[in-house]
C-alpha positions as CSV (number, residue, x, y, z in Angstrom):
1,M,22.8,-14.2,-34.8
2,S,20.7,-13.6,-31.7
3,I,18.0,-11.0,-31.6
4,K,18.0,-8.6,-28.6
5,R,14.7,-8.1,-27.0
6,K,13.8,-4.8,-25.6
7,T,13.1,-4.7,-21.9
8,K,9.9,-3.2,-20.8
9,I,10.4,0.1,-19.1
10,T,9.0,0.3,-15.6
11,V,7.1,3.5,-14.8
12,Y,7.4,4.5,-11.2
13,K,4.9,6.8,-9.4
14,E,5.8,8.9,-6.4
15,I,3.7,9.0,-3.2
16,T,4.4,11.3,-0.4
17,F,3.1,11.7,3.2
18,K,4.1,13.7,6.2
19,L,5.3,12.5,9.6
20,S,5.7,14.5,12.8
21,S,9.3,14.9,14.0
22,R,8.5,12.3,16.8
23,Q,7.2,9.8,14.3
24,K,10.3,10.3,12.1
25,R,12.6,9.8,15.1
26,S,10.8,6.6,16.0
27,L,10.9,5.3,12.5
28,M,14.7,6.0,12.2
29,N,15.4,4.4,15.6
30,Y,13.4,1.3,14.6
31,C,15.3,1.1,11.2
32,R,18.7,1.5,12.8
33,A,17.9,-1.3,15.3
34,R,16.7,-3.6,12.5
35,H,19.5,-2.7,10.1
36,T,17.1,-1.6,7.3
37,T,16.0,1.6,5.6
38,P,12.7,3.4,6.1
39,I,11.7,2.8,2.4
40,K,12.3,-1.0,2.7
41,L,10.3,-1.0,6.0
42,I,7.4,0.9,4.5
43,K,7.3,-1.2,1.3
44,R,7.4,-4.4,3.3
45,S,4.5,-3.2,5.4
46,I,2.3,-2.3,2.5
47,R,3.3,-5.1,0.1
48,P,0.0,-7.1,0.3
49,Y,-2.0,-3.9,-0.7
50,I,0.3,-3.0,-3.6
51,E,0.6,-6.5,-5.1
52,L,-2.6,-8.3,-4.6
53,Y,-5.0,-5.8,-6.1
54,A,-3.2,-4.7,-9.3
55,E,-5.6,-6.6,-11.6
56,S,-8.8,-6.8,-9.6
57,R,-10.6,-4.6,-7.1
58,P,-11.1,-5.8,-3.6
59,E,-14.6,-6.5,-2.4
60,E,-16.2,-3.4,-1.1
61,I,-17.2,-3.3,2.6
62,P,-20.3,-1.2,3.4
63,M,-19.9,1.5,5.9
64,P,-21.5,0.7,9.2
65,N,-23.3,4.1,9.4
66,Q,-25.2,3.6,6.2
67,L,-29.0,3.5,6.3
68,D,-30.8,0.2,5.8
69,L,-33.7,1.6,3.7
70,F,-33.7,-1.0,1.1
71,D,-33.1,-4.2,3.0
72,E,-35.4,-7.1,2.2
73,D,-35.8,-7.8,5.9
74,P,-38.9,-6.0,7.2
75,S,-38.2,-4.8,10.7
């Protein structure tokens, strides 16, 4: 008799953002021309950001307008 394994339940989170009417029109026109949906297009565009950094945090980039008070280089 085989034992059935429980499948892990995937928890989804919702993210929303706003587009202007012109941006939405542009998005819909692009999707119709490429025979895709807006969700698939957006997910494909952000895939590297939502898959690569799940376990580790990316290296922080210092802001260019920060003061250099504690640099070891005496200027």
